[in-house]
VOSE-294983 format. One record per atom (N, C-alpha, C): x, y, z; residue in three letters. Coordinates in steps of 0.2 Angstrom, whole numbers, plus 5000, padded with zeros to 4 digits. Example, Ala and Ser with C-alpha at 12.3 -4.5 7.8 and 13.67 -1.06 7.14 Angstrom:
// VOSE-294983
506649725039Ala/506249785039Ala/506649845039Ala/506449895035Ser/506849955036Ser/506450005039Ser/
This chain:
// VOSE-294983
532643234477Unk/533443224477Unk/533943274476Unk/534543304477Unk/534843334474Unk/535343304469Unk/535343304462Unk/535743264457Unk/536443274461Unk/536743304465Unk/537443324466Unk/537543274471Unk/537043244476Unk/537143204480Unk/537043124477Unk/536643114470Unk/536843064468Unk/537243044463Unk/537443094461Unk/538243074457Unk/538643064463Unk/538843094469Unk/539343084473Unk/539243004475Unk/538542974476Unk/538442924478Unk/538742874471Unk/538642874466Unk/538942844460Unk/539642834459Unk/539842904462Unk/540642884462Unk/540942874468Unk/540642864474Unk/540642814478Unk/540642764476Unk/540342734473Unk/540142654470Unk/540642654464Unk/541042694461Unk/541842664458Unk/541242684450Unk/540742714449Unk/540542744443Unk/540742814442Unk/541242814437Unk/541542864435Unk/541442894430Unk/541242854424Unk/541342874417Unk/540442874414Unk/540242924411Unk/539542944409Unk/539742964401Unk/539242904398Unk/538942904390Unk/538142914390Unk/538142964385Unk/537342974383Unk/537243014379Unk/536343024378Unk/536043084375Unk/535643104380Unk/535543184382Unk/535343224387Unk/534543214387Unk/534243194392Unk/533643214394Unk/533243264397Unk/532643284395Unk/532243324402Unk/532343314407Unk/532043274407Unk/531943234416Unk/532743224419Unk/533043214417Unk/533843214418Unk/534443284418Unk/533943324417Unk/534343414415Unk/534643424420Unk/534843404429Unk/535143424434Unk/535543374434Unk/535543314432Unk/535943264432Unk/536543294427Unk/536343294420Unk/536543304416Unk/537143364417Unk/536843404419Unk/537343484421Unk/537943444426Unk/537543394432Unk/538243374436Unk/538843334435Unk/538643314427Unk/539043274426Unk/539443304420Unk/539243374417Unk/539543404413Unk/540143414411Unk/540543434418Unk/541343424417Unk/541743354420Unk/541343314419Unk/541743234423Unk/541843204416Unk/542043144419Unk/542243104412Unk/541543104408Unk/541343124405Unk/540643144401Unk/540843134394Unk/540443094391Unk/540343104382Unk/539643124381Unk/539343174378Unk/538643164375Unk/538743134368Unk/538443084367Unk/538443054359Unk/537943054355Unk/538043054350Unk/537543054342Unk/537043034345Unk/536942984347Unk/536342954350Unk/536542874354Unk/536042854358Unk/536042814363Unk/536342754360Unk/536342724356Unk/536642664353Unk/537442684354Unk/537542734351Unk/538342764352Unk/538542764359Unk/538142784362Unk/538242784371Unk/538442714374Unk/538042654370Unk/538042594375Unk/538742574373Unk/538742594365Unk/539442544361Unk/540342584365Unk/540142644367Unk/540742674368Unk/540842654378Unk/540142624379Unk/540142594386Unk/540542544388Unk/540342524382Unk/540642444380Unk/541442464382Unk/541742494375Unk/542542504375Unk/542642524381Unk/542342564384Unk/542742594393Unk/542742524396Unk/542242484398Unk/542342444401Unk/542842394399Unk/543142374392Unk/543542324390Unk/544242364392Unk/544342434392Unk/544942444393Unk/545142474399Unk/544442474406Unk/544542484411Unk/544442424417Unk/544042384414Unk/543742354418Unk/543142374425Unk/542942444420Unk/542442474425Unk/541742484423Unk/541242484426Unk/540442474424Unk/540342564422Unk/540342584416Unk/540042634417Unk/539342664415Unk/539242734416Unk/538342734417Unk/538242774408Unk/537642754408Unk/537442754401Unk/536642794403Unk/536542844401Unk/535942884401Unk/535642914396Unk/534942934394Unk/534342924390Unk/534042954393Unk/533442964386Unk/532642974389Unk/532542884385Unk/531842874390Unk/531642814387Unk/531542804380Unk/531342864377Unk/531342864368Unk/532042834364Unk/532442834368Unk/533242824365Unk/533342764366Unk/532742714371Unk/532942634370Unk/532942594363Unk/532542644357Unk/532542604353Unk/533242614348Unk/533642674350Unk/534242654346Unk/534742624350Unk/534542604357Unk/535142554361Unk/535142494362Unk/534342464360Unk/534142384360Unk/534542344357Unk/535042364348Unk/535342324345Unk/535942314349Unk/536342364351Unk/537042354354Unk/536842334362Unk/536242344365Unk/536242304372Unk/536242234370Unk/535742204365Unk/535842154363Unk/536242094361Unk/536542134355Unk/537142084352Unk/537742114353Unk/537842164359Unk/538742174360Unk/538642174368Unk/538442214371Unk/538342214379Unk/538142144381Unk/537742114381Unk/537342034383Unk/537641994381Unk/538041984374Unk/538441934371Unk/539141934375Unk/539341994376Unk/540042004378Unk/540241994387Unk/539441984389Unk/539442004394Unk/539942064400Unk/539542124396Unk/539842184398Unk/539142214402Unk/539342224409Unk/538742254412Unk/538942354413Unk/538242384412Unk/538042434411Unk/537342454416Unk/537742534417Unk/537242554424Unk/536942604418Unk/536142594417Unk/536042634415Unk/535442684417Unk/535542744417Unk/534942814422Unk/534442824414Unk/533742804414Unk/533442824409Unk/532742874412Unk/532742924409Unk/532042964412Unk/531342934408Unk/530842934412Unk/530242894411Unk/529842964408Unk/529842984400Unk/529343024400Unk/528742944396Unk/528143004398Unk/527542974396Unk/527542914403Unk/527642914407Unk/527442884414Unk/526842874414Unk/526442824414Unk/525742814415Unk/525442864420Unk/524842894419Unk/524442934423Unk/524942994425Unk/525443014421Unk/525743074422Unk/525543114414Unk/525443164416Unk/525143214409Unk/525943224406Unk/525843204399Unk/526443224394Unk/526243244386Unk/526743234382Unk/526543254376Unk/526543184373Unk/526043204368Unk/525743124365Unk/526443094361Unk/526743094360Unk/527343064355Unk/527543004362Unk/527343044369Unk/527842994374Unk/527442944376Unk/526842964374Unk/526142894379Unk/526242824378Unk/526542814370Unk/526642744370Unk/527242714373Unk/527742764371Unk/528442744375Unk/528442734381Unk/528042774385Unk/527842784393Unk/527542724396Unk/527142714392Unk/526642644395Unk/527142564392Unk/527542564389Unk/528042504386Unk/528542514390Unk/528842564393Unk/529442574397Unk/529842504401Unk/529442504404Unk/529642444408Unk/529642374406Unk/529142384405Unk/528842294399Unk/529342294395Unk/529542334391Unk/529942334384Unk/530842314388Unk/530942344395Unk/531542324398Unk/531442254402Unk/530942254402Unk/530742174405Unk/530842104400Unk/530742144393Unk/530642084390Unk/531342064384Unk/531742124385Unk/532442114382Unk/533042084389Unk/532642064393Unk/533042044399Unk/533342104402Unk/533342154405Unk/533642204408Unk/533442224414Unk/533742194420Unk/533442194426Unk/533342284429Unk/532742284431Unk/532542374432Unk/532242394438Unk/532342454441Unk/532042484447Unk/531942564445Unk/531242584449Unk/531242644448Unk/531642684453Unk/532042734453Unk/532442764456Unk/532242814462Unk/532142784467Unk/532042824473Unk/531942904471Unk/531742954475Unk/532043014477Unk/532143014485Unk/532242974488Unk/532542984494Unk/533142954495Unk/533742994495Unk/534442974494Unk/534542924500Unk/534342904505Unk/534642854509Unk/534442764505Unk/533842774502Unk/533642724497Unk/533942714491Unk/534142764489Unk/534542764483Unk/535242744483Unk/535442764490Unk/536242714493Unk/536242644492Unk/535442624494Unk/535442524495Unk/535242524487Unk/534742544485Unk/534742544478Unk/535442524473Unk/535742574474Unk/536442574471Unk/536942514472Unk/536942484478Unk/537242444480Unk/536942394479Unk/536442374479Unk/536242314476Unk/536242314468Unk/536142354463Unk/536342344457Unk/537042334455Unk/537442374459Unk/538142354460Unk/538442284460Unk/538042254465Unk/538242174468Unk/537842124461Unk/537442144457Unk/537142114455Unk/537442124448Unk/537642184447Unk/538042184440Unk/538942124439Unk/539242154445Unk/539842134446Unk/539642054447Unk/539142024449Unk/539041954450Unk/538941904443Unk/538441944439Unk/537841914434Unk/538641944429Unk/538841994428Unk/539142044422Unk/538342044417Unk/537942084418Unk/537242074416Unk/537342154418Unk/537042184415Unk/536542264414Unk/536042274420Unk/536142334423Unk/535442354427Unk/535242424427Unk/534642454424Unk/534342504423Unk/533842544430Unk/534142604430Unk/533642654435Unk/533242694429Unk/532542684433Unk/532042714428Unk/531842784433Unk/531842854429Unk/531842894432Unk/531242944431Unk/530742954438Unk/530142974437Unk/530243074436Unk/529743084433Unk/529743174434Unk/529943204442Unk/530243234442Unk/530243274447Unk/530643224452Unk/531243194451Unk/531643144455Unk/532043184456Unk/532543214453Unk/532843274455Unk/532543344455Unk/532843384459Unk/532743434459Unk/532743494452Unk/532543544453Unk/532443614448Unk/533143584443Unk/533143584436Unk/533643594432Unk/534143654434Unk/534743634431Unk/535243704431Unk/535443694423Unk/535343764421Unk/535443764413Unk/536043794411Unk/536443744407Unk/536943774405Unk/536943834399Unk/537243904403Unk/537043974400Unk/537843974396Unk/538343944396Unk/538943954393Unk/539143934386Unk/538543964382Unk/538443924375Unk/538443964369Unk/538743994365Unk/538644014359Unk/538344084360Unk/538344134365Unk/537644174363Unk/537944244361Unk/538544224357Unk/538544294351Unk/538144284345Unk/537944244346Unk/537744254336Unk/537144284336Unk/536944344331Unk/536344384332Unk/535644334331Unk/535544294328Unk/534944254327Unk/534844204333Unk/533844214334Unk/533744174338Unk/533544144332Unk/533144074337Unk/532644024332Unk/532144044330Unk/531944094332Unk/531244124330Unk/531444174326Unk/531844214326Unk/532144254321Unk/532144234313Unk/532444184315Unk/532844124308Unk/532244104305Unk/531644064308Unk/531144054306Unk/530544084303Unk/530544154307Unk/530044214305Unk/530344214297Unk/530944234297Unk/531444254292Unk/531444194285Unk/531344124286Unk/531244084284Unk/530544084278Unk/530144094284Unk/529344084282Unk/529144154278Unk/529344214279Unk/529444294274Unk/529644254266Unk/530144234268Unk/530444224261Unk/530444164259Unk/530044124259Unk/529944044256Unk/529244074253Unk/529244044246Unk/528544054243Unk/527944004246Unk/527344054246Unk/526644034251Unk/526643964250Unk/526743924242Unk/526643844243Unk/527043804245Unk/527343824248Unk/528043784251Unk/527643754258Unk/528143674258Unk/527943624263Unk/528443634266Unk/528343604275Unk/528843624279Unk/528743544283Unk/529343524284Unk/529543474290Unk/530043474293Unk/529843494299Unk/530243504305Unk/530243474311Unk/531043474314Unk/531043414319Unk/530843394323Unk/530943364330Unk/530743374336Unk/530943424340Unk/530543444346Unk/530843494350Unk/530643564350Unk/531143604349Unk/530843684349Unk/530643714343Unk/531043674338Unk/531043694331Unk/530143704328Unk/529843644330Unk/529343624327Unk/528843684331Unk/529043684338Unk/528443724341Unk/528443804339Unk/529143814337Unk/529143894334Unk/528943894328Unk/528843834324Unk/528443834318Unk/528043834317Unk/527743804322Unk/527143804325Unk/526743884325Unk/527043904331Unk/526843984334Unk/526944024325Unk/527344024324Unk/527544074317Unk/527244064311Unk/526944014311Unk/526444004304Unk/525744014303Unk/525644054296Unk/524944074297Unk/524544004294Unk/524843964292Unk/524343904288Unk/524743834291Unk/524543814295Unk/525243764299Unk/524843674296Unk/524143684291Unk/524043634286Unk/524943604283Unk/524943654282Unk/525843654277Unk/526443614279Unk/526243624287Unk/526943594290Unk/526943524294Unk/527343484294Unk/527043414296Unk/527843424303Unk/527343424308Unk/527643424315Unk/528143364317Unk/528643354315Unk/528843284319Unk/529143294327Unk/528643274330Unk/528543294336Unk/529143244340Unk/529043194337Unk/529443134340Unk/529943104335Unk/530343034336Unk/530743014332Unk/531343064329Unk/531643074336Unk/532243124331Unk/532743104328Unk/532943154325Unk/533443134318Unk/533243104313Unk/532443094312Unk/532043064306Unk/531743114300Unk/531843174302Unk/531343224299Unk/531743234292Unk/532543234292Unk/532643244283Unk/532343174281Unk/532343104283Unk/532043064278Unk/531143064278Unk/531043084281Unk/530343114281Unk/530243154274Unk/530443214275Unk/530443264270Unk/530843214262Unk/531243204263Unk/531543154258Unk/531143124253Unk/530743084257Unk/530143044254Unk/529643074250Unk/529443124255Unk/529043164252Unk/529043214245Unk/529843244247Unk/530043274241Unk/530043224235Unk/530143164235Unk/530243114229Unk/529843084225Unk/529243124231Unk/528443074228Unk/528043154226Unk/528143214227Unk/527943274228Unk/528343304224Unk/528543314216Unk/529143324213Unk/528843404211Unk/528243414212Unk/527943484208Unk/527943524216Unk/528143504221Unk/528143534228Unk/528843574229Unk/528843604232Unk/529543644236Unk/529443614243Unk/529743564244Unk/529943534253Unk/530643564258Unk/530443584263Unk/531043614267Unk/531043574273Unk/531543554273Unk/531843504281Unk/532043554284Unk/531643564291Unk/532043614296Unk/532243554301Unk/533043564302Unk/533343534306Unk/533643564311Unk/533843514316Unk/534243534321Unk/534943514323Unk/535443534325Unk/536043504325Unk/536043434328Unk/535743444336Unk/535743394340Unk/535443324335Unk/534743334331Unk/534343284329Unk/534943264323Unk/534943294318Unk/535543294312Unk/536143254315Unk/536243264319Unk/537043214320Unk/536743154324Unk/536043154326Unk/535943074330Unk/535943024323Unk/535743034318Unk/535643004310Unk/536143044305Unk/536543044305Unk/536943084299Unk/536943054294Unk/537042994296Unk/537042954288Unk/536242944283Unk/535742984285Unk/535443004281Unk/535643064275Unk/535943104277Unk/536143144273Unk/536543124265Unk/536843044264Unk/537143014259Unk/536442984256Unk/536142954259Unk/535242934256Unk/534943014252Unk/535043054256Unk/534643124252Unk/535143124247Unk/535843144246Unk/536143144240Unk/536143084235Unk/536243024237Unk/536042994233Unk/535342994227Unk/534943024230Unk/534243044227Unk/534343094223Unk/534443154228Unk/534643214226Unk/533943244224Unk/533443234226Unk/532843274223Unk/532843344222Unk/533043384217Unk/533143454216Unk/532543504220Unk/532043474220Unk/531443514226Unk/531443494234Unk/532043494236Unk/532243474242Unk/532543524243Unk/532343554250Unk/532843614254Unk/533043594261Unk/533743574262Unk/533843554269Unk/534143614273Unk/533843634278Unk/534143694283Unk/534143674291Unk/534843694291Unk/535043664298Unk/534943744302Unk/534543724308Unk/534543784314Unk/535243754319Unk/535543794319Unk/536043754323Unk/536443804328Unk/536243784336Unk/536343824341Unk/536843784346Unk/537043724343Unk/537743704348Unk/537443654353Unk/536943654354Unk/536643624361Unk/536043584359Unk/535843524365Unk/535243524364Unk/534743564368Unk/534643614365Unk/534243684367Unk/533643654373Unk/533243604373Unk/532543594376Unk/532643544381Unk/533243504382Unk/533243454387Unk/533943484392Unk/534143544392Unk/534643594398Unk/535143624392Unk/535343614387Unk/535943644382Unk/536643624385Unk/536543564385Unk/537343514383Unk/537443534378Unk/538043544379Unk/538443544371Unk/538343484366Unk/538143504359Unk/538243444354Unk/539043434352Unk/539143394347Unk/539743404342Unk/539843454338Unk/539243494337Unk/539043514332Unk/539843574333Unk/539943604339Unk/540443644337Unk/541143634334Unk/541343584335Unk/541943554331Unk/541743544324Unk/541243554320Unk/541043534314Unk/541043564308Unk/541343574303Unk/541343604299Unk/540543574293Unk/539943594294Unk/539443554290Unk/539343564283Unk/539543634281Unk/539443614273Unk/540043584269Unk/540643574273Unk/541043514270Unk/540843454270Unk/540443454276Unk/540443374275Unk/539543364271Unk/539243404270Unk/538743404266Unk/538843404259Unk/539643434258Unk/539843454252Unk/540043374250Unk/540443344255Unk/540743294254Unk/540243234254Unk/539543234257Unk/539043194255Unk/538743204250Unk/538743254245Unk/538543244239Unk/538043294237Unk/537843344242Unk/537343404241Unk/537743464236Unk/537343484231Unk/537643494227Unk/537843584228Unk/537543624232Unk/537443694235Unk/537443674242Unk/538043724245Unk/537943734252Unk/538143804254Unk/537843834258Unk/537743894262Unk/537843914271Unk/538143964273Unk/538243944279Unk/538144034281Unk/537744054285Unk/537444124289Unk/537344104297Unk/537844174297Unk/537644194306Unk/537244254309Unk/536944294302Unk/536544364302Unk/535944364300Unk/535644404302Unk/534944434299Unk/534944434293Unk/535544484290Unk/535844524285Unk/536044474279Unk/536544424281Unk/536844364277Unk/536144304275Unk/535644304280Unk/535144264277Unk/534644284272Unk/534544364272Unk/534044384268Unk/534444374262Unk/535144384262Unk/535344384255Unk/535544324252Unk/535544284256Unk/535744204252Unk/535044174250Unk/534544184255Unk/533944144253Unk/533544124248Unk/533544204244Unk/533244194236Unk/533744144233Unk/534344144232Unk/534844084228Unk/534644014229Unk/534644004237Unk/534543954240Unk/533743914238Unk/533343944238Unk/532643934236Unk/532543914228Unk/532843944225Unk/532843974216Unk/533243914213Unk/533743894216Unk/534143864213Unk/533843774213Unk/534043774206Unk/533843694205Unk/534143624206Unk/534643624212Unk/535143564215Unk/534943544221Unk/535043504223Unk/534943484231Unk/535543514235Unk/535043554239Unk/535443614243Unk/535443624252Unk/535943644256Unk/535843654262Unk/536143724265Unk/535743744268Unk/535843814272Unk/535943794280Unk/536443814282Unk/536643824290Unk/536443874292Unk/535943884296Unk/535943944300Unk/536243944306Unk/536844004308Unk/536943994315Unk/536544034322Unk/536144014325Unk/535844034330Unk/536144014337Unk/535844074342Unk/535844074347Unk/535444024353Unk/535543994357Unk/534843954362Unk/534744014364Unk/534143994367Unk/533844044373Unk/533043984374Unk/532744024380Unk/532443974385Unk/531843964381Unk/531443974377Unk/530943974372Unk/530343974378Unk/530244034382Unk/529844044387Unk/529244054383Unk/528644014386Unk/528044044384Unk/527744014376Unk/528343964374Unk/528143934368Unk/527843894367Unk/527143914363Unk/526643864363Unk/526643794358Unk/526243744362Unk/526343664358Unk/525643664355Unk/525643624349Unk/525243614345Unk/524443604349Unk/523943644345Unk/523443634349Unk/523243544346Unk/523143534340Unk/522843504336Unk/523443414337Unk/523043374337Unk/523343304340Unk/523943304335Unk/524343254336Unk/524843214327Unk/524443194324Unk/523743154325Unk/523543134319Unk/523143194316Unk/522943244319Unk/522343294316Unk/523043324311Unk/523643324314Unk/524243384311Unk/524443334303Unk/524343264303Unk/524543224298Unk/523943214293Unk/523143234296Unk/522743234291Unk/522643304286Unk/522943364289Unk/522743414287Unk/523443414282Unk/523843404284Unk/524543384280Unk/524543374274Unk/524243304275Unk/524043264268Unk/523643294263Unk/523043324267Unk/522543364261Unk/522943414258Unk/523243454261Unk/523543504259Unk/524043494252Unk/524443444255Unk/525043394251Unk/524643384244Unk/524143374244Unk/523743294239Unk/523243364235Unk/523343434237Unk/522843474234Unk/522843474225Unk/522443474221Unk/522643484214Unk/522743564213Unk/
């Protein structure tokens, strides 16, 4: 099914506003709505809340889009806001980890439980057809249900429901550094006894590809936005080890409040690095709100003692020795350009094997 046809039917039925977090299975859908009344939110709970505000101010039902892993962020405002106030929302949910469909290990449990979870929270749902004529009937039925009951409705979207994605290319290509260039430089300049906690997506895969010793890396393949909290706790319990967190702008923004906790604890062996390409790169390069944010000022205001920002190879090489040698809580933003990450390998070992090797290395005397 063409994403454009689907969006046109949504508009025909008066679904005109969109709020959400991009997903790889919804790339072409997200591309179609990019220049409409569309807000890419920091996390899925924010999208639900904004959707409720839209309904309160217009009386129209909004569309909330996300990957199924984002349901964890959305359940609280679904149950304690939308349900309590009888505000209907139309959900479009990418079904990563669909049973009997090969996918990454972090999606297996979520995929297995997606529809069961929706049923458990009394969120009526259907699998979206890839036949446009059937979709028309599905949307009409969903709209009639929401208008009558004031309850929400969800469409679960299988892999390949929409045609091949259209990637947003008009994004910050002027920066010199790529993600791989930045990570290679970090690995070269960091001491060989350092440990890394990397966020979900291309950053972990790039770290895996370029590291000589992946037992020093905790590759956070899921739980988007939580890598910094994992790294914080490791740093607090291993004060004799230097712990780097490799964060992405989309992940950082998803749970930005974590930096306040990090600053309160303020471990001197914690080094926070943001690889900022201003987009959700791995799911279609839709822009994040990073494009208007001054992260150095934000981190400084949150309580980080030293903050740095670079955008060239030379700047990174010049500032990195000072960044790692100072004994205060530090943040480094590296501005990079998005890329398609072609032929980027995925870890050969399972997450459990990665965890075991990391723990053994971390606890060596």
